[in-house]
Every structure is written in structure tokens, then in C-alpha cells.
C-alpha positions as CSV (number, residue, x, y, z in Angstrom):
1,M,0.0,0.0,0.0
2,G,1.5,3.3,-1.1
3,R,1.1,6.5,0.8
4,G,1.0,10.0,-0.4
5,S,0.2,13.4,0.6
6,Y,-0.1,16.8,-0.9
7,K,-0.5,20.3,0.9
8,A,-2.9,22.3,-1.3
9,A,-3.9,25.9,-0.8
10,K,-6.7,25.1,1.6
11,G,-5.8,21.8,3.1
12,L,-4.0,18.5,3.1
13,I,-5.0,15.4,1.1
14,K,-3.7,12.2,2.2
15,V,-3.8,9.0,-0.1
16,N,-3.4,5.3,0.7
17,V,-3.2,3.4,-2.6
18,Q,-2.8,-0.1,-3.8
19,V,-1.9,-0.7,-7.6
20,Q,-1.9,-4.0,-9.2
21,K,-1.0,-4.5,-13.0
22,D,-0.8,-0.9,-13.6
23,K,-4.5,-0.3,-12.3
24,I,-5.6,1.3,-9.0
25,N,-7.4,-1.6,-7.1
26,K,-7.6,0.0,-3.5
27,I,-7.6,3.6,-2.6
28,R,-8.4,5.7,0.5
29,I,-8.6,9.5,0.5
30,S,-8.6,11.5,3.6
31,G,-7.2,14.7,5.1
32,D,-7.9,18.1,6.1
33,F,-10.3,19.6,3.5
34,F,-14.1,20.1,2.8
35,M,-15.9,18.5,0.2
36,Y,-19.7,19.0,-0.4
37,P,-21.5,17.0,-0.3
38,E,-19.5,15.1,2.3
39,D,-20.4,11.5,0.7
40,S,-18.9,12.6,-2.5
41,L,-15.4,11.3,-1.2
42,W,-16.7,7.8,-1.4
43,E,-17.8,8.5,-4.8
44,L,-14.4,9.9,-5.9
45,E,-12.6,6.8,-4.4
46,G,-15.0,4.5,-6.3
47,S,-14.6,6.2,-9.7
48,L,-10.8,5.7,-9.3
49,L,-11.0,1.9,-9.0
50,G,-9.7,0.3,-12.1
51,A,-8.3,3.5,-13.3
52,S,-4.8,3.2,-14.9
53,A,-2.2,4.5,-12.5
54,G,-0.7,7.2,-14.9
55,R,-1.0,10.8,-13.9
56,E,-2.9,12.0,-17.1
57,D,-5.3,9.0,-16.7
58,V,-5.7,9.8,-12.8
59,L,-6.3,13.5,-13.7
60,L,-9.0,12.7,-16.3
61,K,-10.8,10.6,-14.0
62,V,-10.8,13.1,-11.0
63,K,-11.9,15.8,-13.6
64,E,-14.6,13.7,-15.1
65,F,-15.7,13.1,-11.2
66,Y,-16.0,16.7,-10.5
67,R,-17.9,17.5,-13.8
68,K,-20.5,14.5,-13.2
69,T,-21.1,15.2,-9.5
70,N,-20.6,19.1,-9.3
71,V,-18.8,18.5,-6.2
72,L,-17.5,21.6,-4.3
73,T,-13.8,21.4,-2.7
74,P,-13.2,25.0,-1.5
75,G,-9.7,26.0,-2.3
76,M,-9.0,22.6,-3.7
77,F,-8.9,21.4,-7.5
78,P,-8.6,18.1,-9.3
79,E,-5.0,18.8,-9.9
80,D,-4.4,18.6,-6.0
81,F,-6.4,15.3,-5.6
82,T,-4.3,14.1,-8.7
83,E,-0.9,15.0,-7.1
84,A,-1.6,13.3,-3.8
85,I,-2.8,10.1,-5.6
86,V,0.4,10.1,-7.9
87,R,2.5,10.5,-5.0
88,G,0.7,7.4,-3.4
89,I,1.3,5.5,-6.6
90,S,5.0,6.4,-6.9
91,D,5.4,5.1,-3.1
92,V,4.0,1.8,-4.4
93,T,6.2,1.6,-7.4
94,S,9.4,2.9,-6.2
């Protein structure tokens, strides 16, 4: 299980991620940030399961999640979540 974190403008994002055959097969996102509605965090995690572990693919999935759900994350952007996730993936693969 890889661990990654990223300090964004309005909070800290922490990620625990497991990668198998270049795909995300487990992910847990936590930290010190706000997401509205709050249940959306589990939806984000679910949307990433099975995603390719590359930065661009992760960013596309996170942006698609934002677009589909209209989630609000004050002071946080898809790129911030992507950075934390990719750091976790790098921890697994290093």
C-alpha cells in the first residue's frame, strides 16, 4: 500500500493506494479539507478503482468526477487530488 500526501492551498490531502497490474485496485482518501456533499469522497474513491495508474489518466478520472457530480472542494482542485494520488502511486512503485 503506497502513501502520498499533498498540501494544497486550503488543506492537506492524504492517500493510501494499492496498484495491481498498473491499475488502482484500492484507494482511501482522507485529510484536512472540505468536500460538499461529504458523501462525495466515497464516490471519488469508487470512480478511481480500475483506473490506470498514470498521472494523465488519474487527472482525467478526477476531472470527470468533478464534472459529473458538481462537487465543491473550496480551495482545492482536481490537480491537487491528482498530485496526492500520484505521490501514493509513486510510493508503491518505488
